[in-house]
N, C-alpha and C positions, 0 to 999 in steps of 0.2 A: 150348642152350636149356633145359638142366636137366631133360630128361625122364627117366623111369625107364628102366633098362637092359633090362628083360625084356618089352619090346614084342613082341607075337605069342605070348608063352608062354601056356600054359593057366592057369598059377597066378597070374597078374596079378590084383591086387586089383579087386573089383567094387563099385561103389556107384552109386546113381542120383544124377544131378547135382541133382535136386530136394532132396536131403538136404544138399547144400552151400549151396543157397539158404536152407534153414531156419537153418543155423548163421550164415550171412552176416547174415540179417535180425536175428537175435538180438543179434549183436555190433553191428551198425549202430544197433540200437534202444538199446543201452547207451551209445553215444557221442553220440546226438542225440535228445532228448525230443520233438522235433517229429515224429518218425517214427510213423506210426499204421499198423496192419494191417487190411485188410478181406478177408473171405472169403465165398463163397456157398455155405456149408454143406458145405465140404470141407477143413475145418481140418487133419486128419491127413494126408490124400492130398496136400495141397500142402505140407506140412510147416511150415505157418505156426503149429502148435500151440505150438512152442518160445517164440515171441514171445508168443502168447496167454497161456501159463502164467507167463511172466515179468512181462508188463505187461498184466494183464487190463483196466486203465483205458484202454488205447490199442488195444484189439482190438475189432472189430465184425464180428459175424456178421450179414449181411443176409438170410440164408435163400437159398433157390433162386431167385434174382432177380437175374441178372447185369446186366441193364440198370440196375436200382437201385444195384448194386455200383459201377459206374463212375461213375454220376452223383452219388452220395454222395461218392465219392473226389474227383471234381472239385470239389465244393463245399468240401470239406476243404482241398484244395490252395489254393483261392481265399482261405481264411482263415489261410494260413500253415503248414499242416501239410505233411508229406512222406508222402503215402499209398502203400502198397503193396496193391494190389488183385489178388487171387489166385483162380484157378479152373482148371478144365481148359481147355486151349487151344480145344477144340471149342466151348466157351460163352464164353470170353473170350480172344480177340476174336470168336469165331464168332458168338455169339448177340447181342452188343451192339456191333457194329461202328458202327453209326449213332450210338450214344450216345457212343462214344469219338471219333468224327469231330467231333461237334457240341459236346459239353461239354468235352472234354479237348484235342483238337488245335487246333480252330478257336480255342479261348480261351487256348491256349498255357499250359496248367496242367500242372505237373511231376509228374503221376501216374506211378507206376511199375506197369505192367501185367504180371502174371505168368502166363504161359499154360503150365501143367504138362500132362503127359501128351500131349505133341505127337508127331507122327510115327507111322509104322507100328509101331514098337516098343512102343506101348501093348499090343500083343499081342491076347489073347483078347477083349478088349471089342469088337473088330471095327470096321468101317468107320465107324460112326456116331460113335465116340470117337477115331478116328485123324485128328487134325487135320492136313491135309497143305497147306492153302491159306493158313495164317496168315502166313508170310513175305511172300507176295504182297499179301495184304490190308493188312499193316502197313508195308510198305517204300514203298508208294505214298501213305501218309498224310502230308501235310505236318507238319512240327514233330515228327517221331516218330523216335526212335533205336531200332534193332532189334539185338538181341544174342542170339547162340546159343553158350553155353559148351560147352567140349569134355568136361569131367568135372566131378566134384563139387568138386575144388579150384578150378578155374577159376570154377565157378558161385559159389562162396563169395566169390571175389575180385570177380567182376563185380557181385555183389549190394552189396558195400560201396562199390564205385565209383559205381554209378548212384544210390545214396542221396546222393551228394554233387554231382550235377550238376542244374542248373535246367532240365531238359528232361522232357518226356514220354518214356517209354522202355517198349518191349516186349521182354520177356525170355522166350525160349523154352527150355522144360525138357522132360526126358523122364521117363517113369515107370520104366522098367526099369533094373535094374543095368547098368552099362557100365564098361569098363576105366578105372581111374584111372591115367593115364600122365603126368600133369604133376606138379609138385612145388611146394612152397611157394616155391622159388627161380625157377620158371618165370615170365617177365615177362607181366604183363597191363595193358594200358591201353586205355580205350575209344577206339575209332577206329583201332586199330593191328592189322595183320596180321603174322604171324611165320612165318619160314621154319623149319620143324621138321626138314627133311631136305633136304640140299643135293643138287642134280642138274643135269643139263645137257641131257637128251634130251627130257624132257617135264615140264610143270608141272601137278601135281595140286592144285587148289584146293579145299578142303573147309571146311565150317562144322559147328558143333555136334559131336555124338558121331561124326559120320562122318570127323572128322580121324584118329581112331585107325585106322579102316578104311584110310584113305589111306596111313598109315605102314606098316601091314601090306603094302599093295599095293606100296609102294616096295621092301620087303624082297624080295617075290616077283619084282618086275621086275629087281632086281639080279642074281638068278640066272639071268635071261635075257639079261644083258648090257646092260640098259637103265638109265640113270642118271635117276632121278625126283626132282624137287624137289617137296616138299610145303609148300604155303603154308596155314597155319592162319588162318582169317578169322573170329574170334569176333563182331566188329561188322560186320553186314551193311549197316547204314546208320548214320552215314556210312561208305562204303566207303573202305578205305585205297587210294586210287587209285594212288599211286606205287609201293607194294608189288606191286600186282596187274600193273600195267604192266611193272615191271622184271623180275618173274618170267616174264612171258610173253615178253618180249624175250630174256631169257636162254636160254630153252628153245625158243621157236619153236613150240611145240605146247601146248595147253591142254585139261585136262579138269577139269570141275567136278563135285563130289559133294555131294548134300544128301539128307536124309531128308524130302523134301517135294516138292510139285509143281514140276517144272522150269519150267513156264509162270509167269512172273512172279516166281519165287524167286531164290534165291541165284545159280544159273547164268545166269538172265537179267540180274541186276545186273552180273555179270562180262562177259557178252556185250555189254550196252549200252555199258559203258565202253570196252572194247576196240574196239568198232565205230567209236568216235569218235577214239581216239588210236593204236590198233595193230590194224587190222582183220585178222582171221584166222579160219578155220573153228575152232569150239569144240565139243567133245563134252560134252554135259550129262548127267549120270548122276543119277537120282532117280525119282520117280513121274512116269509119262508119261501124263497126262490119263486117269487111272483112279482108283477108290477102292481103299482097301486091303481085306484080308481077315482073318478071324480065324485066329489061330495063335500059337505061342509067338514071342517077339521074334527069336530068331536064325533060326527057321524062316522067318519073314517077310523078314528081311534077305537070307537066302539065296534065297528065292522071287523077290524083286524085284531080285536082282543087285546087292546092296549091301554084301556082305561083301568083305573085302580081296582075296580070290583073284578074285572077279568083277571088282572094279575094275581089278586088274592085267591081266586078260585083255582087257578093253575098252581099257585104255590101250595094251596091246601091239599090237592090232589097229589102233589110231588112229595108233601110230607107223609101222605098216607101210604104210599107204596115204596118210598125210599128210606133205607135206614140212615141214621146219623153216623157218618163215617168218622173215625179217629175219635170216637166218644167211649 
């Protein structure tokens, strides 16, 4: 899968995936002059500033008014533009969900919604800015594609990819630096999931930046004699159903990992699918019906059990008490 060799090492390159979005939007804007960018007074934080500097005539700052942000974007899409509307995920989709539903999804307008600063790794900004419900909100929305890139390189690829589809898309990004473990050669296609680590005892399915932690968990589990398959799922909707079912069938045990509420989130999507086609108990790791707290990003991932070693411990316990189904 063309991943870097030093996964798990302390010296692995770190970069926030929102920076990959900024590079990808600039490149997409060079290739298609129908692309416009809108922001709710967070130009630098969302990394939309690179596009704004290069194409000021195609950049629009609507101020702190997220409901206007998405409504204006919908109107631009109706007139043939390809709008990228960006803010913190707590505000878009958090503050403007009804406007997204009515003006974008219901009218099938191909607006690209960028929710930056999602998840608990926002850090010291605290619970008000740690958007944990966005996956649930957006994957239940008809006519909406939902994407969560794993690192900055994949975020750049995903941005270029969503610019070319005639769909409304929500892309979830993080604020904090995280390991850059994919490469330019790592494949990415909307709607596809990828096996990043082969295994036969348990399938760890992860999305967003949690895929890196899942890979670290696989290394820890190997030392315990447990062979873990890691399935990276960057497109949460539409889910790559065949990849999920095949991985679950191969291993007979499944753990899902996300930096979001497990209720209605990525783990729920996997559980719903397997309940229809390959029923089995599933362990869902993520936020469990509670808000986040203030702290440094890694402190919070540690506190809420989302670092690789915690995932490995939970997966090991799951292997000890759960039989391998369909084996």
